[in-house]
C-alpha positions as CSV (number, residue, x, y, z in Angstrom):
1,M,7.3,-0.7,-2.0
2,L,5.2,-0.6,-5.5
3,D,6.4,2.8,-5.7
4,I,10.1,1.9,-6.5
5,A,9.2,-1.0,-7.9
6,E,11.7,-0.6,-11.2
7,E,15.2,-0.1,-9.4
8,L,13.4,-2.9,-6.4
9,N,13.0,-5.7,-9.6
10,R,16.6,-5.1,-10.3
11,W,18.0,-5.7,-7.3
12,V,16.3,-8.9,-6.9
13,G,17.5,-10.1,-10.5
14,Q,20.9,-9.2,-9.5
15,G,20.1,-11.3,-6.3
16,R,20.7,-8.5,-3.6
17,D,19.3,-8.5,0.2
18,F,18.2,-5.2,1.1
19,A,15.4,-4.2,3.4
20,V,12.6,-1.6,2.6
21,A,10.5,0.7,4.8
22,T,7.1,1.7,3.9
23,V,5.6,4.5,5.1
24,V,2.3,2.9,6.0
25,G,0.3,6.0,8.8
26,V,0.5,9.4,7.9
27,G,-0.4,11.9,11.0
28,G,-1.1,15.8,10.2
29,S,0.6,17.0,7.5
30,A,3.9,14.7,6.3
31,P,4.7,15.0,2.9
32,R,5.2,11.3,1.1
33,T,1.6,9.6,1.4
34,P,1.4,5.4,2.2
35,G,3.3,3.4,0.1
36,A,6.4,5.7,-0.5
37,A,9.2,3.9,0.0
38,L,13.1,3.8,0.8
39,A,15.1,0.6,0.6
40,V,18.4,0.0,0.8
41,D,21.3,-3.4,0.2
42,A,23.5,-4.7,1.2
43,D,26.1,-2.7,0.0
44,G,24.1,0.3,1.5
45,T,22.7,1.4,-1.4
46,A,19.1,3.7,-1.0
47,V,17.0,4.1,-3.7
48,G,13.5,6.1,-2.5
49,S,12.1,8.0,0.1
50,V,9.8,7.7,3.1
51,S,10.3,11.9,4.2
52,G,12.2,14.4,1.8
53,G,13.9,15.1,4.4
54,C,15.3,14.4,8.1
55,V,14.6,11.2,9.3
56,E,15.7,10.0,6.3
57,G,19.7,9.0,8.2
58,A,17.5,7.2,10.4
59,V,15.0,5.1,8.7
60,Y,18.4,4.1,6.2
61,E,19.5,2.9,10.1
62,L,16.7,1.1,10.4
63,C,17.1,-1.0,7.0
64,A,20.6,-1.6,7.7
65,Q,19.5,-3.2,11.2
66,A,16.7,-4.9,9.2
67,L,19.3,-6.3,6.9
68,R,21.3,-7.4,9.1
69,D,19.2,-8.5,11.8
70,G,16.0,-10.2,9.0
71,E,13.3,-8.3,12.0
72,P,10.7,-6.2,11.3
73,V,10.3,-2.7,13.2
74,L,7.6,-1.0,12.5
75,E,8.6,2.8,14.0
76,R,6.7,5.9,14.5
77,F,8.4,9.7,13.5
78,G,6.9,12.8,15.1
79,Y,8.7,15.9,13.8
80,S,9.2,19.6,15.6
81,D,9.7,22.7,15.1
82,E,13.7,22.4,14.7
83,D,13.8,19.7,12.1
84,A,10.7,20.6,10.1
85,F,11.8,22.0,6.6
86,A,11.2,19.7,3.9
87,V,8.6,20.6,1.6
88,G,5.2,20.4,2.4
89,L,5.8,19.2,6.4
90,T,5.0,21.5,9.1
91,C,5.1,21.0,13.3
92,G,2.9,18.3,14.6
93,G,3.3,15.5,11.4
94,V,3.8,12.0,12.1
95,I,4.2,9.2,9.9
96,D,4.9,5.5,10.8
97,V,7.3,3.3,9.2
98,L,7.3,-0.5,8.2
99,V,10.1,-1.4,7.6
100,T,10.9,-4.7,5.9
101,P,14.1,-7.3,4.9
102,V,13.6,-8.6,1.0
103,R,16.8,-11.2,1.9
104,A,17.5,-14.3,-0.3
105,A,16.4,-16.7,2.7
106,D,13.6,-15.4,3.2
107,P,10.1,-16.6,2.6
108,A,8.1,-14.8,1.4
109,R,10.8,-13.2,-0.6
110,P,9.4,-14.7,-4.2
111,V,6.3,-13.4,-2.7
112,F,7.5,-9.3,-2.9
113,A,9.4,-10.5,-5.9
114,A,6.6,-11.6,-7.7
115,A,5.4,-8.2,-6.9
116,L,7.3,-6.1,-8.3
117,A,8.1,-7.6,-11.2
118,A,4.1,-7.1,-12.1
119,A,4.4,-3.5,-11.2
120,A,8.4,-2.7,-12.8
121,Q,6.7,-4.7,-15.9
122,G,3.6,-2.6,-15.8
123,R,0.8,-5.0,-15.3
124,A,-1.8,-3.9,-12.4
125,A,-0.2,-6.4,-9.5
126,A,-1.5,-5.8,-5.2
127,L,1.0,-6.8,-2.4
128,A,-0.3,-6.5,1.6
129,R,1.8,-6.8,4.8
130,I,1.0,-7.0,8.2
131,V,1.4,-3.8,9.1
132,S,0.6,-4.3,13.1
133,G,-0.5,-8.3,14.8
134,P,0.5,-11.3,16.2
135,A,4.4,-11.0,15.2
136,E,5.2,-13.8,14.0
137,L,3.3,-12.9,11.3
138,L,5.1,-9.8,10.2
139,G,7.3,-9.7,7.1
140,R,5.0,-12.4,6.1
141,A,3.2,-10.8,2.4
142,L,0.5,-12.0,-0.4
143,T,0.4,-10.9,-3.4
144,V,-2.8,-11.0,-5.4
145,R,-3.3,-10.2,-9.6
146,P,-6.6,-8.7,-11.5
147,D,-7.9,-12.7,-12.5
148,G,-8.0,-13.6,-8.8
149,S,-4.6,-15.4,-8.2
150,S,-2.6,-15.4,-5.7
151,E,0.5,-15.6,-3.9
152,G,2.0,-16.4,-0.8
153,G,-0.3,-16.0,3.2
154,F,0.0,-15.7,6.6
155,G,0.4,-18.6,8.3
156,A,-2.7,-18.5,10.2
157,H,-5.8,-19.2,9.3
158,P,-7.1,-20.1,4.9
159,E,-9.5,-17.9,6.1
160,L,-7.5,-14.7,6.4
161,D,-5.8,-15.3,3.3
162,R,-9.3,-15.5,1.6
163,T,-10.7,-12.3,3.9
164,V,-7.0,-9.6,2.6
165,A,-6.8,-11.3,-1.1
166,A,-10.8,-10.7,-1.9
167,E,-10.2,-6.9,0.6
168,A,-6.4,-6.3,-2.4
169,G,-8.8,-7.1,-5.2
170,A,-10.9,-4.7,-3.9
171,F,-7.9,-2.3,-3.6
172,L,-6.7,-2.9,-7.0
173,D,-9.5,-2.8,-9.4
174,A,-10.3,0.7,-7.6
175,G,-6.8,0.8,-7.3
176,R,-5.8,2.2,-4.3
177,T,-2.8,1.9,-1.6
178,G,-4.4,1.9,2.4
179,T,-4.6,0.5,5.6
180,L,-6.9,-2.5,6.5
181,E,-8.3,-3.0,9.4
182,I,-9.5,-6.5,10.8
183,G,-11.0,-7.5,14.2
184,E,-10.1,-10.0,16.4
185,Q,-13.0,-12.9,14.7
186,G,-12.3,-12.0,10.8
187,S,-8.5,-12.3,11.1
188,R,-8.5,-16.1,12.5
189,C,-5.6,-15.6,14.7
190,G,-7.2,-14.7,17.6
191,A,-5.8,-10.7,17.3
192,P,-6.8,-7.6,15.7
193,L,-4.7,-7.0,12.2
194,T,-4.0,-3.8,11.1
195,L,-2.5,-4.1,7.2
196,L,-0.9,-2.1,4.3
197,I,-2.6,-2.9,1.0
198,E,-0.3,-1.4,-2.4
199,S,-2.5,-1.5,-5.1
200,S,0.3,-1.1,-9.0
201,V,-1.9,-0.7,-11.9
202,P,-1.1,0.2,-15.5
203,P,-3.8,3.8,-16.7
204,P,-7.4,2.9,-17.5
205,R,-7.2,3.7,-20.9
206,M,-9.6,6.8,-22.7
207,I,-9.8,6.6,-26.1
208,V,-11.7,9.6,-27.9
209,F,-12.4,9.1,-31.0
210,G,-12.7,12.4,-33.4
211,A,-10.8,15.8,-33.8
212,I,-13.0,17.8,-32.5
213,D,-13.3,20.8,-29.7
214,F,-15.2,19.3,-27.4
215,A,-12.5,16.0,-27.7
216,S,-10.0,18.2,-27.1
217,A,-11.4,19.4,-23.3
218,L,-11.7,15.7,-22.9
219,V,-8.8,14.2,-22.8
220,R,-8.1,17.7,-20.1
221,V,-10.8,15.8,-18.2
222,G,-9.8,12.4,-18.7
223,R,-5.8,12.9,-17.9
224,F,-7.7,15.1,-15.1
225,L,-9.2,11.8,-14.0
226,G,-6.4,9.5,-14.3
227,H,-6.8,7.8,-17.6
228,H,-4.4,7.8,-20.3
229,V,-5.7,9.3,-23.1
230,T,-5.8,8.4,-26.8
231,V,-7.0,10.7,-29.5
232,C,-7.8,9.1,-33.0
233,D,-9.4,10.8,-35.6
234,A,-8.9,9.9,-40.4
235,R,-8.1,13.5,-40.4
236,P,-4.7,14.3,-40.2
237,V,-4.6,17.9,-40.6
238,F,-7.4,17.7,-36.8
239,A,-5.4,15.0,-35.2
240,T,-2.0,16.8,-34.6
241,R,0.2,17.7,-31.5
242,A,-0.4,21.2,-31.7
243,R,-4.2,20.7,-30.9
244,F,-3.8,18.3,-28.5
245,P,-1.5,18.5,-26.3
246,D,-2.7,17.0,-23.1
247,A,-2.9,13.6,-24.8
248,D,-0.7,11.2,-24.2
249,E,-1.0,10.0,-27.7
250,I,-3.0,10.5,-31.2
251,V,-3.1,8.3,-33.6
252,V,-4.0,9.5,-37.5
253,E,-6.3,7.0,-38.5
254,W,-10.1,5.3,-39.2
255,P,-11.2,4.9,-36.3
256,H,-12.5,1.2,-35.9
257,T,-9.1,0.1,-37.4
258,Y,-6.8,1.0,-35.1
259,L,-9.2,-0.1,-32.6
260,E,-9.4,-3.4,-34.7
261,R,-5.8,-3.3,-33.6
262,T,-5.1,-1.8,-30.0
263,S,-4.9,-2.8,-26.8
264,V,-8.3,-2.5,-24.5
265,D,-9.3,-4.5,-21.4
266,A,-12.5,-3.8,-18.9
267,R,-11.3,-0.5,-18.0
268,T,-10.6,1.1,-21.6
269,V,-13.6,4.0,-22.1
270,L,-14.1,4.6,-25.7
271,C,-15.1,8.4,-26.4
272,V,-17.2,8.5,-29.7
273,L,-17.8,12.1,-31.0
274,T,-17.5,12.3,-34.7
275,H,-21.0,11.7,-34.8
276,D,-20.5,10.9,-38.4
277,A,-22.2,8.0,-39.9
278,K,-18.7,6.5,-42.1
279,F,-16.6,7.1,-38.9
280,D,-19.5,5.8,-36.4
281,V,-21.3,2.8,-38.1
282,P,-18.3,0.1,-38.2
283,L,-16.1,2.5,-35.3
284,L,-19.2,1.1,-33.2
285,K,-20.1,-1.8,-34.8
286,L,-16.8,-3.0,-33.1
287,A,-16.9,-0.8,-30.1
288,L,-19.4,-2.6,-28.8
289,R,-18.6,-6.1,-29.0
290,L,-15.8,-5.7,-27.0
291,P,-15.5,-6.3,-23.5
292,V,-14.8,-2.4,-22.2
293,A,-16.5,-0.6,-19.4
294,Y,-17.9,1.9,-21.3
295,V,-19.1,2.9,-25.1
296,G,-20.8,6.0,-25.7
297,A,-21.8,8.6,-28.6
298,M,-21.8,12.6,-28.8
299,G,-24.6,13.5,-31.2
300,S,-28.6,15.0,-31.0
301,R,-31.4,12.9,-30.6
302,R,-32.5,12.9,-34.0
303,T,-29.0,11.5,-35.0
304,H,-28.6,8.8,-32.1
305,L,-32.8,7.4,-33.4
306,D,-30.6,7.7,-37.4
307,R,-27.2,5.8,-35.9
308,N,-29.4,3.6,-34.2
309,A,-31.3,2.4,-37.1
310,R,-28.1,2.2,-38.8
311,L,-26.2,-0.2,-36.9
312,R,-29.0,-2.4,-36.6
313,E,-28.7,-2.3,-40.6
314,A,-25.3,-3.7,-39.5
315,G,-25.8,-7.2,-37.6
316,V,-26.0,-4.7,-34.3
317,T,-28.2,-6.6,-31.8
318,D,-30.4,-4.5,-30.0
319,L,-28.1,-6.0,-26.6
320,E,-25.2,-4.7,-28.1
321,L,-27.4,-1.6,-28.3
322,A,-28.3,-1.1,-24.9
323,R,-24.5,-0.9,-23.5
324,L,-23.8,2.2,-25.9
325,R,-24.2,5.1,-24.3
326,S,-26.2,7.3,-26.5
327,P,-26.7,10.8,-26.2
328,I,-23.1,10.9,-24.3
329,G,-22.9,11.8,-20.8
330,L,-24.6,13.2,-17.6
331,D,-27.8,16.0,-18.6
332,L,-26.2,18.7,-16.9
333,G,-27.8,21.1,-19.7
334,A,-24.1,21.1,-20.7
335,R,-23.2,24.1,-23.2
336,T,-19.4,25.1,-23.3
337,T,-17.6,22.5,-24.4
338,E,-15.2,21.9,-20.3
339,E,-19.5,21.5,-19.2
340,T,-19.9,18.6,-21.7
341,A,-16.5,17.1,-21.4
342,L,-18.0,17.1,-18.0
343,S,-20.5,15.8,-18.0
344,I,-19.4,12.8,-20.4
345,A,-16.0,12.1,-17.2
346,A,-19.6,12.4,-14.7
347,E,-21.9,9.5,-16.7
348,I,-18.2,7.4,-16.8
349,V,-17.8,7.8,-13.6
350,A,-21.0,6.7,-12.3
351,D,-21.4,4.6,-15.1
352,R,-17.9,2.3,-13.0
353,R,-19.1,3.3,-9.9
354,G,-22.5,2.0,-10.3
355,G,-23.9,6.2,-8.9
356,T,-27.5,7.0,-10.3
357,G,-26.3,10.6,-11.5
358,V,-29.9,11.9,-9.8
359,P,-28.1,15.1,-7.4
360,L,-26.9,13.8,-3.2
361,T,-29.6,15.9,-1.6
362,G,-32.6,14.7,-0.3
363,A,-31.2,11.1,-2.2
364,H,-31.5,8.1,0.1
365,T,-29.3,6.2,-2.1
366,P,-25.6,5.2,-0.6
367,I,-23.1,8.3,-1.8
368,H,-19.8,4.9,-2.2
369,H,-21.3,2.9,-4.8
370,D,-18.1,0.9,-5.6
371,G,-18.4,-1.9,-2.8
372,T,-14.0,-1.2,-2.0
373,T,-12.7,-0.2,1.2
374,G,-10.9,2.6,1.2
375,P,-7.5,4.3,2.7
376,A,-7.6,3.0,6.5
377,G,-10.9,0.6,5.9
378,R,-11.4,-1.9,8.2
379,I,-13.1,-5.4,9.3
380,G,-14.6,-5.2,12.1
381,S,-16.3,-9.2,11.7
382,V,-16.3,-11.7,9.6
383,A,-17.6,-14.4,10.1
């Protein structure tokens, strides 16, 4: 549903009734992933897609029926050689589609409206809906915001709402969309539940200071990892679109001046590649006091020691300096610009996920460190 939030938010604002068909499960080969949606309003206008192929007509009819009946429905669609003509779809693919009416009189409409408004406006939100479980819970929803606040609920038991809100928050933190299974004991409603949790988050920022060759490779890797990448340098001859075609934004300004005025948050990563004291010291003095996810600075170990001494002279405390990743990156033995960019990206990922950076071979540490439940996650029992 959130993948077509901009249009649906307009429909809500216009007071339209509509039904949304959302892919909640995929088996085999299918062109769309969980969260893909098609919506139909009371006038028959359609937006979005759940398959890109032959089942759109059948799903359209299900939406129209749900609008008339006011009842959600879960339908499975399979494919054969005759009808598997959509791009990327092969024989044997299966999709499960949840169709939910969103009418003006429906109690859950404000919950959907809150999630749609947030997604349409570029704000983070997660929407949790029950895919399978007791009939009286179908069609209900819970919207969760990054600060942990929520709207709506399932009405079965307050503990169920708290459990789903916590899990949806974890999905939101990871920017994931997928299903979550809760066992009978954990559901508090006498039956196991399957929920779809959709996340809508703006991409995290990566700000690269220093328009050097290493920055060009890092921009490409940052984009690959899903960051909105900004390159900032005070030298207009270097900070150009021709040199950084993959950057989302190029800023010609003194680095610390730009950092003072731009917006950052707890997911922002700052990569300082200038290794020039006149840029680094005022920039890092500010950066190390901001609530960002990562601050790294390029330079040799000698440069690092000299820079630390200059930062201390500028009033940066040891506690603040402890946040600085310098020399930047993990020890991969990197030589080329691309290898160096990879080492920086690896450190950013490890820092975010709590990884150690050591080889998994022979290690006894968890492979996944983020503590979130990914797609098709399961809670067997919640006390």
